[in-house]
N, C-alpha and C positions, 0 to 999 in steps of 0.2 A: 518433560520439560518444564511447565508450568509452575507444579507444586514446588521443585527444588530451586528454581532461580528465582521465581518471586519472593519467595521468602528470604532465601541466601543473599540478593542483591538489596533486598528492602534494609536488610539490617547491616549490611557491610559497606555500601557504596556512597556514605556520607549524606550531605543533606542534598535534598531534593530542590532542584532549581525550577523554580514557579514566576514567571514573568506575567504580570497582567496586562491588558490590552493598554494600559495607559504607560506602560514601560516600551511600548512596541517601537519608539522612537530610538530606543537604544540599541534592540535587536536590529533596526535597519539603519543603525548608520546616522542617525540624526534625522531621518525621513519619516514622514507620517505613511500611514498605510496607503492613502489615498495617492501620494506622491511616488511612492514605488510602484505600486499598480500602473500608475500613468506613464511613468519614464523608464520603468525596467523590465517589468514583468512580461516575458516571452518577448523581449526586444532585444536586452544588451546586458552583458554581465555588470555584476557590482560587488567590489570588495567592502568588506566592513570590518575595520579593526574594533576589536573588543564589542562584538555584539552580545556576547554574554560575559561580562566581565568576572573574571575569577573561575570560569569554567575549565576543569581539566578531567572532565570524562566522567562515564558513570560507571565502568567497571574497568579492570585492570586487564594487560595482555592475554594473562594466564586464565582469567575469567571468561574471555571473549576464546580462546581456544576450547575451554570445557564445553562453552557451549555449542561451538563447532562440531563436538564430539557427541551431543545428545541424540538420541534416536531420530525426532522430529525436526533437526535443524535444518535450513535451506542454507546450506554455506558453501563456499568455495575455495580452493587452493591454487594459488597460480603462481607459478616459479619460471624463473626466466634464467637460463646460462647456456652460454656461447652462443647468443643472439637466437636463441631458441625457446618459444614459450611452450608451458606445459599447462594443461588445467585438470584438474581433479574435483569432482563433484562430491560432497557431504552425504551422509554424516562420517565424519573420521574417525581414526583411533588415534590413542596420545601418541604412539610409537609413530604416526605419520609426520608429526611435526620434530622427532626426535633425529630424523635421518636426513634432514634439510642441508646440513651443513654450512658451507660458506655461500650456497646459491641464493639469490633475489629471489624473494617469495612474500606473498601477500596472501592473508587469509580475510574473507569476507564472508559476514553472516547477514542474511536479510531478516525483515521481521523482528527485530529484537525488540521492537513496541508491543510484541505479542508475547514477550517472555518476562518483560523487564518493567515494573510499575514505573520507575523514575523517567524511563524512556518514553513511556506514554505520555507523563507529564511533561516533558521535554517537547512532543509532538503538538500539544495544545497551544506552545507558544506561537504556531503557526496556523491558527485557525481562523486568520484574514484571509486564507486559500479555502475554497470550498471542501467540504468532506467529500465529495463524489469525486474531485483531484487527487486524493490523498494515495499513494502506492504504501510505502513503509519507510521505518527508519532501518537503514543498512548501515552498519560499524565495520571497518577493516582496521586491520593492523599490519604494520610492516616494519621490519627491521632497517636501518640505515642502507638506502640505493632501492630498498623494493618501491614496486607498483604495478600497475596493471597496462601501462603501455599507453600511449596517445590514441584517445580514441574519441567518439561523440556518441551520445546518448540522445533519445527520442522522447525525452520528459524534461521536465523543470526540476533542478535540484538546488538544495542549500547544503555547501559542503562546511559543516562545523569542526573546527580542529580541536582534538581533545589532548590526550596526551601527545608530548612530543612537539616536532616541526615537521611540515610539508611543503615542499615548493610546488607551487601549481603554475603551469604553462598554459596559456590559451590561445586560439586563434580561431579566426570568424571564415578560415577558408574554405573555398568551394570545391576543394579536390576531396574527394571521398574514396579515393582508391585505396584498398585495404592489402595488407601483407598476405600473400597467396600462401594457403596450406597452414596459417596459424589456429589456433582454436579459439581464437579471440578476433574480435573486431579491431584490429589495431591499424591504424593508418600509416599507410606507407611512405607519404611524402608529408608528414607532420611540420609545419612552419611556425615557429614560435613567433608571437606577435606581443603579448605582455606576459610578465612573468612574477610572481611575488612568494615569499615565505611567509607561511601563517602560522601563528604561534597559540597556544591555548586560547579561545574564547573568540579567536578571529572566524570570521565566516566569509565564503566566498558563493554568490549566487551566479548561475548559469541557467539561461535559457536552454531549450531543446535545440539540437545540432551545432551546440557551440564545441568544437575541437578541445579537448584539455588532456593535460599530463599530469600526474600528482607523483612525485618522487619524494620519497622519506628522507629527511636530512637527518633524522636519528629515530631511535624506536619511536613508533609514530601512531597513531591513532585517531581516525575520522569517522565522524558520524555524518551520514549522507540522510538527508530527509528529502526524498523524493515523490514527485507529483506527477502521475501517468497521463499522457497524451496518445489515448489509443488513435489509432489512423481508423479513416473512415471505411476501409477495407474491413478491418477488423471488426467494426461495430456492424456492418452490413452484415457479416456473415453470422456473427451472433445473433442478429436479430431474427434472422431465417430460422436458426436453430430454435429461438424462442418461440417463432410463431407456429412452427411445424406441429406443437401440441396443441396449437389452438385455433388452428384452420378446420373449419367445417365446409366443405364443399358438397351439396346434394346432387344426387343423380348418378349417372354413369353412361360411358360411352354407349351410344348407339346409331345403327346405320340400317334401318329396316328397308330403304328405299335403295340399296346400294347399286351401283351400275358397274358392268364390267369395265375395267381399265386398260387403254391400249399398252400402258407399260405398269404392271405389277408393283414393280420397286418405287414407284413414287408415292410420296405421302400426296393426298389429294387436297384441294381446297376445303373441299366439305369438313374433312377431318380436321385442318387447322383452324376453321372458322369454328367447330364446335369446342374443341379444345380451349381457344382463346376465350370464347363466352364463358366456361367454365371458370377458367383461373382470373377472369376480372371478377368474378365473386369475391376474390380475397381482397380485402380492403383495411385500413387502418387507419386512426386517429391520432390528434396530440395526447391523448390518455393512451393510446396502446403505447406510444412510444415512451412516455414518461414511465410507464408500468416496466417495460423492457429494459431502461435504463436503469431504473431504481433496482430492479431486481439482478441486471448483471454486474453494475457497479458495487453492490453490496456482497455479492457473492465471495466468499471466502477462495483463497487459492488450494488447490487441488491437496495441498500437503496437510493442511489445518483441520482438526477433527476437536469436538466440544466433546467435555465429560459432564454427564448429570451428576448433581451433586451426592456425594456416597451417603450422606444420612440427609435425605431430603424433608424439608420443613414441611407440616402439614399447611392447607391452605390458610386454616385459621391463624397459624403461627407466622405464615409468610405475610397475612394481614398486618400482623402487629409490628412486623419488622418494617413493612412500608408506613405504617404510621409512627414508629419512634426511631426508626434508625436508619431508612432509606435502601435504596438501592444502588450498584454501577453496573456498568457494562462489563462483562469479561474482557480482558484482554485483546483477544482474538475477534471479538464481534465488531461487525460493521453495521453502521444503522444510519439511513437516510429516509430523507421524507419528501412529498411532493403533494400539493393540494389536500386531500384528505385521506392518503394514505401512507404509512410507513412501509419501510423495507429493512429488513433485519435479515443479515446472512442469506441473500438470495430469495427470500421470501416475503410476499407482499400482504399487508393488513389494511384494510380501510375502516376507519375508525370515526366517531363522531366529532363534533367540532372542539368538544371540551377535551376529550380524551386526545384530540391529534395535539392540542397544546401542551398537553404533560408529556407526550411522547416525544415530542420535538425537542422541548426541552431536554429531555433524556439523551436523544442524539446529538444535540447541542454542545452539552458539557459532559457526558458520558457519565452521568450520576445523578440522583434524583436525592434531595435532603428529605428527611422525614416531613411526611403529609399526612395530617390528620384526617383528612378525607378524599376519597380518591373515587370515582363511578364504578362500580362493580364490573362493568364488561372489561375496563381498563385493568382492574386488578386479577380479573381471569388470564387477560392476555399476558400479564406480567408473570403470573405464577406459570403458565404454560412455557415461557421463556428462560425461566427459572429453573424448571424441571429438563430443560433441555440442555442447560448449561450456559446460556447466554447471557445470563445476569447472574449478580451475586447480590444475595440479600444481607445487609449489616445487620446484625442482632445486638443487642445490648448484653447478652450473654454467651459464651462459649456451650456450644453443644456438642 
């Protein structure tokens, strides 16, 4: 998917939208980042007219359908006919879209920022939210009347309108009763409190659990920039998975002074005390929690794979690329930092202070300009990531 779509869209989708931090007032409807975070983030919806003036989208409906048909696409096709909802999971075949007839339908493709350079650039405009919270960019297309029904999501989302117009209805209702038997989490008793029609360049921010319903007014494409809010249950379960490979409890259960029990089916107090003592040896601190979070939040989704370079540079040529051209993260790479540790695609690396600053800059901006001098240990680590397909070297000559 990466090789075809990255090149194809880069050449055919028009100018790249780049908004620097100084222009965030436009993106947030005249609010500063500080005002937005204080008054709206995780608190209440915000409608922003012409958040990105002139924005028409990054790809056509047909290009989105092509992407939904690629082998490693994470795509869904939702149809609504005679009050019945149906859900199909991708990847799809082109014929799946030619048989839809007059049904109301929507196709949604997750992780478009992993396939399309302009989508990755678009996401950068939301870097005032920490990268650890970012999920992905999802793009949806629906003909007139299409949508996925009234629902609520457990994450923050910016709904940026591309091609066409979409009517958004929202509600802060507490009733979470779902339509029984539906393959989607459709609200049974949705009560519209506010609604607007968004045109290209308009954007709607919704905090978690805000009920909403989007209906296409015409052929319509929406760009959804989502930020994950994992439940504590999810984090606790994954932390225990993380810990199971790192726990070392010495010794084994023993009872050389075992006494006859009047009831052999009962677990004895002595056994409980002994096992309790052993389990109490398991401990963790802030460093362990940080290492878990960095590894877990940077772990790619299960369907994501990395391809090593077909004709890798030698280490010497790679160093020259660092010094003369720079590097960038692969579109699918996730990179986070904490203290003296960098996390890339689920793996932690502890580095010295000077190296950490360089790698943090790479994580922040997803690229590094040419660097005349770079610590040897950092160059070696970057070369390892390059060989794994995590980063891309920018060379001055084609090879």
